[in-house]
N, C-alpha and C positions, 0 to 999 in steps of 0.2 A: 311616375318614378317610384312610388311606394311599392307597387306590385311588379314593375318591369324588371327590377334587379333580381328579386327572388325567382321570377319566371325564367329569366335568362340562366340563373344558376341551376335550376332544376332541369332546364333544357340541356345544359352542359352535362349534367349527370346522365341523362337519358342518351345523349350522343355518345358519351363514354361507354355506357352499357352496350349500346348497339355495336360500337366499334370493337369492343372486346369479344362480343359473341361472334362477330364476323371473323375476327382474327383466330379465335379458338377453332371454329369450324374449318376455315380455309387452311390454317396452319396444319392441323392434324390430317386433313384430307390431302394436302400437298405432300406430307410425309409418306403417305401410302401410295398416292398416284401423282407424282410430280408433274406430269403433263396435263393434268386436269385443272390446274390452278395457275394463274399468272401472278407474277411478283407484284404487280400493281394492285391486285386485290388484297394481298397481305399488307401492302403499304397503306392502302385506304383504311383498313381496320386499325392500324397503328396510329395513323394521324387523326382519325376520329376519336380514339381513346385520348390522345394527348391534347387535342383541341378541347374536347369536352371537359377534361380535368382542369385545364387552364382557365376556361370560362367559369367553371364552378368556383375555383379558388378566388379569381378576380371578383366575381359577384359577391362572394362572402366578405371580402375585404371592403368593397364599396359599400355594402350594407352596414358594416361596422363603422366605417369612417363617416358615413352620412347620418348616423344615429337613426337608422331605419328600424324602429321598434315594432313595426308591423311584421318583421321577420322573427320567427320564434327563437332562432339562435341568438340574435342580437338582444332580444328581450330577456333572455336567460343569462347572458354572459357579459353584458356591456352596460355602461352607464355614461351619461353625458360628461361626468367629471373624470372619467378614466383618462390618464395621460396618453398622448399619441402613440408612444412606443408600445404600451400595453394594450392599446386598442388594436394595433396591427397584430400583435402576438396572440390576441384573443381568438384569432382564426383557428389556432390549434390548441387552445387552452382548455377545451372541453371536448366531450366525446364526438359529437357530430362533425365538428370542424377538423379534429385530428384525423378522422377517417378520410375526409376530403384531401388532406395533406398526404395521407398514405396512398390514395389513388393517384394523386399527381406524381408522386415520386415513382410509383410503379410504372406509370405511363412513360415517364422520362427514361427509366431503365429499359423499358421495352423498345422505345424509339432508338436507343443506342444499339441494342442487339439487332434490330431490324436492318441497320446500316451494314452490319457484318454479313448478313444473309444476302448474297449477291444474286441468287436465283433459286427457283424451286427445285433445282437439282441438288441443292444442299439440304438433304433430308434431315440431318441432325439439327440444322438451324431452323428449318420450317417447323419441325416438331416442337422445338423449344419455344418458338413463337406461339404455337398452339397452346402449350401448357401455360405460358404467360397470359394468354388471352383468357383461359379458364379461370386463373386466379383473379385476374382483373374483373371478370364478369361477376365473380362472387362479391368482390368489394364494392363495385359500382351498384350492384343489386342490393347489397346490404344497406348502403347509404340511402338509396332511393326508397326502399321499402320500410326500413326499421330505424334509420337514423338520419332522416332528411332535415338538414339545417334550414331549408328554405320554406318551411310551412308558414303560411300567411295567417296571422291572427285576426280574428273578426273584431276583437276589441283590444287594440294594442295599448300598452301602458305608455305614459308620458316619459318614463325613465325606467332604467333597469337596475339590478343589484350590483352590477359590475363583475369583473372576473374574480375567481377565487383569490383571496388576499395573498396566498403563498405564490400565486402565479402573477402577481402584480407588484412585486417588491424587489425584483433583481433583474439585471440585464441578462442573466443566464437563460431566462425563459425564451429569449430570441435564438439561442444556439443549442441548448441541450435537447429539447424535443425533436427539432428537425434533424440534428445529427444522429440521434438515436434511431429515428425512422429511416434515415438514409442507410444505416447499418442493417436494421431489421429487413427492410424491403429489398436491399441489395442481394441478400442471400436467396431471393426468389430466382435469380438468374442461374446460378449453378444447379439449383434444384430442377429448373426447367430443362436444362441440358442433360442432367442425369436421367430424368424421366424419359426424355426423348431417346437417349441411348438405349434405355431398357426396352422401350416400345419397338425400337429397331432391332432388338436382340443383339446389340453390339456392346462389347466391352472396350478394352483399349484405353488410350490416354487422350484421344482427340477431344473429348468433352472436358477433360481437365485442362488441357492447354487453352482451349477456347474460353474458359471461364477463369483463368488465372488472374487476370486483371480485375475482373468483377469481384472475385473473392477478396483480393487485397483492398479494393475500394471499400467494400462492405465491412471488412474486418477493421480497417482504419477508422471508419466513421463510427462503428459500434464501440471501439475502444475509446474514441473521443467522447461519445455519448455517455459511457459509463463513468469516465473520469470527471467530466463536467457535471454529471449528476451528483457525484460525491462532493465536488467542490461547492455546488449549489447548496446541498444539504448542510455543509459545514458553515457556509457564509450566511445562511438565511434562517435556518430553523432554530438555532440557539441552544441546542441540547449538548453541545460540546464535542460532537463527533462528526464523522463523515460517512460511516457505513454501519448500519444497525441490523444487517441481515433482514431488512424489511422484505416482505414477499414480492413486492414489485421491483425492488433493487435486484433481488435474486432472479426475477424473470428476465432481466437484461443480462445478468452475469452468466446464467446457465448456457444460453446459446453462444456467448462469447467463448466459453470454455470448449464447447463442442466444435465451434468454428476453428479455434486454434488447433485443436486436434486434427481436424480435416486438412488444414493447410500443411501441417507437418506430414500427414499420411500421404497427401498428394505428391510430396517430394519423393517418397519411397516408391510409389507406383511409377512415376515418370522415369526415375533413375534406374530402378531395379525390377520393375514389372510385378511388384508385390502389393498386397493389401487392396486388391481391386474391389472385391465385394464389400470390404470394410469401408471404403470410400463412399460407396453408394449408401451404406447405412448412415454414415456420418453426415452426408449432405442432406439426406432425408430428415435426420434428427435435428439438424440445425434449423432448417426451414420450419419444421413442425413446432420446434420450441419457440420460434418467433411468433407463431400463431398462438401458442399457449400463453406466451408473455403478454400478447395483446388481450387475450381473454382475461387474464388476471388483472391487467391494468384497467381495462375498460368494462368491467362488470362489477358486481357487488359481492363477489364470493369471498374476498379477503378484506380485512380491515387494515388499511394502509393510508399513510399520508399522501400517497400517490393516487389513490382510487377516488377520483373526483366525481364519478358518475354512477347513477343507478339507472340501468337501461335494459331494454329487452333484447339487446344484441348478444348477450352472453350465451344463450342456447345456440344461436346461429354460429358463433365463433367456435363453440365447443364441438358442434356437429361437423363443421368444416375441418377442425383439427383431427377428429376421429376418422373422417373420410380420407384425409391426406395420409395419415399414419397407416390405416388399413390398406388403402390402395397402393401406397408406395411399397410397403413390405410384401404385399402380394406379388407385385411386379418383380421385386428382388428374388423372391422364392421361385417364381415361375421361370426366371432367367438364370437360376443358380449355376447351371452348367456353363453358361456363356460368360458369366462375370467372375467365376472362380479364378483365383490367381494360380498360375502354373508353377511359380517358384516360391520358395520360402526362404527366410533368413538362414544363412549358413551357420550363424552363431549369434547368440545374444550379445557377445562381445564384438559388436560391429555398429556402424552408424545406423543401419536399418534396425538393428536390435534395440539400440537406445531409443530410436524414434518410436518403435513399437511400445516400449515401456512408457515413454512419454505419453503416447496415445491412451494407453490403459489408465494411467494416472489422471489425465485430464478427463477422461470419460467417467472414471470413478468419482472424481471431484464433482462433476456435473450431476451425477446420479445422487450423490449424498445431498447436495443442495436442493435438487428437485424433490427428493424424498422429504426432507425437512420442511420444504415450502408447501407441498401438497398434502402431507399427512393429516394436518388438522382439517383440511377441506374434505378429504375422503372419510375421515372418522365421523365428522358431523353429517355428511350425506348418508352414510350407512347406518349410523346408530342414533343420530340426533344429539350426541354429546359434544360439548365444546372442549377441545384440548388445545394446547399451545406448544409450539416448539421454539424455545428461546435461544438467545445468543450463546449460552454455554454449550449447547449441542453443536452449533455451527463452528464455534471456535475450537472445540475439542477435536472435531473431525478435520477442520481446515488446516490446522497447524502442521500435523505430520505429513499431510498430502502436499502442502506447500514446500516443506523442506525437501521432500523427495523430488518434486518437480524442479526445484532450483538446482539440485544436484544433477539431474538428468539434463537440464538446460546447459549447465556448465560443461559437462562431459561430451554431450552429443556432437557439437560442431567440430571438435578436434579428434573424434573417433573415426578411423578409416572405414570405408565400406568393405563388405565381405567378411573380413577378419581383422581384429585388432590384437596385436601381441603386447605383452607386458612391457617389453623394452621400448616399443614405439610410444605407448601411452605414457611411460615414465618420462621420456624425452619431451613430450608435448605438455605434460602437466606439472613437471617439477617446479618451474618458475611460478605458475599460478598458485601452486600449493605453498610455496615459500612466501609469496605475497599475502596469501590468506592468513598464514601463520603469523606474519609480522603484524598484519592488521588486527588480528584477534589479540595479540600481545599488547599492542598500543591501546586498544579498547579497554582491556583489563587495567592497564596502568593509569588510564584516565578515570578510573573509579567505577566502571560499569561491572556489576557483579551478577547480572542476569545471564545464565548460560545460554538461553534462547537468543537474546540480543547479540551476545558475542558470536554465537555460531552463525547467525544470519549475516552479520557484518563480514565475517570471514568468507562465507560463500559468495556474497556480493562482490567483494574485492577479488576473489579468485576468478569469477566470471569476467570481470573487467580486465584483469591481467591476462586471462586466456585470449580474449579478443585482441588485446594489444600485441601479445606475442605473435598471434596468427597474422596480424597486419604487417608486422615488421618482417617476419620470416618469409612471407609470400610476396612481398612487394618487389617489383623489378629492381629497384635500388632503394637503399635506406635513406632516402631524402624525402622532403615534403612533396616534391614533384612525383617521385616514384610511388609514394603511398597514395597520392591523389589519383594517379593513373590507375592503380589497382582498384581503388574504391569506385571509380567511375566505370571501369571496365567490367566489374562484377557487382552491379547495383543490387541485384536480387539477393545475393549472399550477404553483402555488407548492410543492406537495408534490414535484413533479418537480424544481423548482429547488433545493430543499433536498437532494434526493438527489444532484443534480449537485455541489453544494458538498461533500457527503461524498466523492464520487469524487475531486474536485479536491484536497481535503485529504489523502486517502489517497495520491494520487500524489505530493504534496509530501513527505509523511512518508517514503514508501518511498525517494524519491530522496535526501532529506537523511540519513535514518538509515543507508542503505546506502552513500552516497558519502562521508560524513564519520564513519563508525564507526571506533572504535579497538579493537584486539584484541591480546591478549598471553596467553602461557602461561608461568606461573612455578611453580617448585618451591620450597617453603619448609619449613625445619625449624621445629619448635615454637619460637615466640618470634621468629622471623626475619621481616623486613619486606622489601617491594619496592615500588617506585613504579609507579603506573599512573594514566594520565590526570593529574588534579590531586590524587590521593589517595596516601596511604601505606597499603599493604595488609599486615596482620600476621596470621599464623596463631597464634591464642591457645591453643586446646585442641580436642580431639576427644572427643565424648561418645556414649554409647549409650543408647537409650531403647526398652526392650521394650514392644511393643504386642500386643494379642491376636492380630492377623493378620500381624505382621511385626516385624522388628528394625530400628530406625532408628538409623543412625550418622551424626552430623552433625559438621561442622567449624565452629568459631566464628571468623569472619574479621573483624577489626577494620578499618574504613575510617576513616582520619584525614585531616582537612583543617585546616591551620594548627595542628597539634599536638593538636587535639581530636578525640575519637571521635565521628563523626557518624552512624555506622551499624554495626550488627553483622550481617553476612551469615551465614546458616546453611544453606549447601548440604548436601544429605544423600544418603545411600545407603539404600535400602530392601531388606532381605533377606527374601524370602518362603520359607516352608518348601517350597513346591511348585516353586520356581524355582531353577535352579542358579546363576543370575547375578543380582547385585544390580541394582536399577533406581535410577538417579540422578535427583535433582530439583535444579534450580538455585535460587538465591536471587536475586530480582529486586527492585531498589530503583527504583521509578518516581517521577519528579517531572515537572512540566510541561516542564522543559527537557531532561531526559535520563533514560535508564535505565542503571543499573549492574548488570550481569548477571554472576553468579559461579556457575560450575558446577565439579564435581569431575572431574578426570582420574584421580586415584588418591588413596587415603587410607589412612594407617596412624596409629597413635596419636601418632607423633612426626614425621610428614612428610606433606605434602599437595602435590599438583599441581593447580593451579587454571587454568581457562580463563576469562579476564576479557574482558568486552566493555563498551564504552560506546556507546550508541545515542542520538544527539540526537533529541528530539521524539517518541520512540517511543510515549508514552502517547496521542498524538493519532491514531494509527492506529486505536485501538479507538473513540475518539470519532467518527472518520470513519465507521466502520461503523455506529455508533449513529445518526448523522445520516442515513445512507441508509435505515435502517429507519424512523426517524421521518418521513422524507419520504414513504415508502410509506403509513405509518399516517395522516398528515395528508391525503393524497389520498383515502384510504378513508373519512375521517370526514365527508365531505360527503354531503348527501342525494342519493338517486338522482333522476335526471331522466328523464322519459319523452320520448323524441325519436325519431320514426319517419322523419325525413327523412335520407337517406343523405349529404346534402351540406350539412346545416344549418350556416350560417356561425358561429353563436354556440355551437356545441357545444364544450365544453372537455374534452379528454381528457388524462389525465396523461402526461407524458413523464418517465421516470425512467431512471437509469443513466448 
C-alpha cells in the first residue's frame, strides 16, 4: 500500500502525458489531412489524458488521507494532526499538487471540447484539440519531470510539518484556488481555437462563436477567484485590507483585465466585422498572462504571501511563456493579410467606438499593472539591484483609469451602433444623469466631502439608472412579466448588464470604504476601555484553546454601544509546532452598513494591542463580486443559437465586465 498509491499516481501522470502527445499529433495531423485520422484516435488521446489526470489526483488524495509519509508530497505538506478538510485541500496547497489540479482541469476542458468536434472534417476543432494536446503535454511533462508529487522517500518521516498555516486556517482554501485555476485554465480553449484558425489561414467569427461559452465560463470563474482571494486576504491575514497590489494578486488581475477586453472586442467583431486581428492579440495575451501568472505564483522570483514554493519549474514555465508569445505573434504576423479587419468604426461616437475606447483603457490598465509588477524583477535580473514598486504607484495609475472605464461602461450599452447623435444620447442619458446628480447631492448632504467618493457614487448610480431605464424602455410591457420575458429572451445582454452593475457596485464600495474608513491602534490593559468610532472597546480576557494541530490564543474584546454589549470580538493568534512565529487572525463583524475589523498587534494575558478599522458598506463588495459571477452565469444559461452570418444584426453576444 505504501508504494502502490504513488506508483498508481505516477502511472496516471504518464498516461496523461502519453494521451496528450497522441492528441497533439493526431489533432494537428487531422487539421491538415482530415482523412488520415479517425475521430476515435482523437477520443482515445482525450480520454487517456482525462483518466490519467483523475488517477493522479485521486492517488494524491488517498496518499494524504492515509498519512502515507513515504510519498514526498505528503511528507512536505501534511501532518497527522491536520483536520480533514485541510488534509483534502492540501492536494492543491503546494506546488506539485496544484499542477496536478491544473492538469486535471485542462483535461476536463479538453474533454468538453472533444464532444463538440463531431468528426475529423471539422478542421478548426481538430486543430484546437491538437493545440490543447500540446499545452497538456507541457504540463504533464513538467509534473512528471520537475514537480513529481509521487516521489517515494527511502527514509520516510513519522510525521510531517503540515500545510502552510495560511492555507490551513480558512474554508476559502477549498474554493479560491480551484476557482482561480478554472478561470486560468479555461482560457486555454479560446487560445487553442484562435491558434487553429491561424494555422488554417482563416479569420472570420467561427472561432469566436465556438468559444463564446468557454470565454464566459473562464471569465466567471476567474472573477470569482479574484474576489474570493480578496475576501480571504481580508478575513485571514489581519492587516486590515483586501488588496495590496501584491505581485501574485496582480498576476490574477492582469489576465482578468485583458480577458474582459477580449469579451467586449468579440462583440464588435461578431456584430460589425471589426477588430479581428486585435481579438487574436487579446486571446493570445490572455493565455500568455495566465502562464506568466503561474510563473510568478509558483516560482521564487517575487516575495509574496502567495509564493509558497521554491522550485526548479520557474525556468520551464518562463521558457514556455516565451515560446507561446513568440510563436503566437509570429503566426499573427504571418497571417496578417488574412486576419485584418475589412471595416473600421464609422465614428468614435458609436457603440463600437466606445467598445474600442473600453478595450484600449483595459489594455492600458493591464499594461500598467504588469509593468509595476515585473519592473523590480527585470531590474534585479539586469543590474542586480533590488527596487520596489509600491502601492502609491498602482493607486496613482489605477484611479484615473478606473474612472474612465466606469464612464465608458455607463455610456457604451446605450450608445447606438454606427453613429450616435447628440439628441439620441441626450434622450437615453438624461434620466441616468439626473439620478447621478441626485445621488451625488444626497452623498454630500450626508456629510461626505471627498470629491472622489462623491464622483464614484454618482457614476455608480448613473450606471444602475441607465440599466433600469433600458430595461423599462425595451420591455414588451412595463409589467414584471414583460420585464422577465425580456431578460429571459436576451440573456446574453442582460447578463452583461448584471455584471456591469456588479462592477459599478464594487467601485462604489471601494471608494466609500477606502475614503471614509476609520482606523486606530490602541493598547489596553485587562479591563481597560477605549473609544473607537461609536463604540467603547474593552479588553475583557485572554484565553488559550489547544487544538490537535495548533494552540489558539484569543482575546475577548467587548464592543459596547449605549452602554450595552453589542458584540464580542475574538481576534486570535495561532501557534503551530512547525512554525516559529504565530499567525494572527482578525475578528470581523459585518453588517449591511459597516464592518468593524479587530486584529491583534500583540497579546499577553494582561495587555493587548489592537488594530481597529471601521469600513462603511464593506459587505457589499462581496455582493458585487457575486453579481458579476451571476451575470456571467445568466448569460450562459441561454440556449445556443446557430448563426453562420458574420454580421447578423440580431445576434446577441454578451458584454460583461
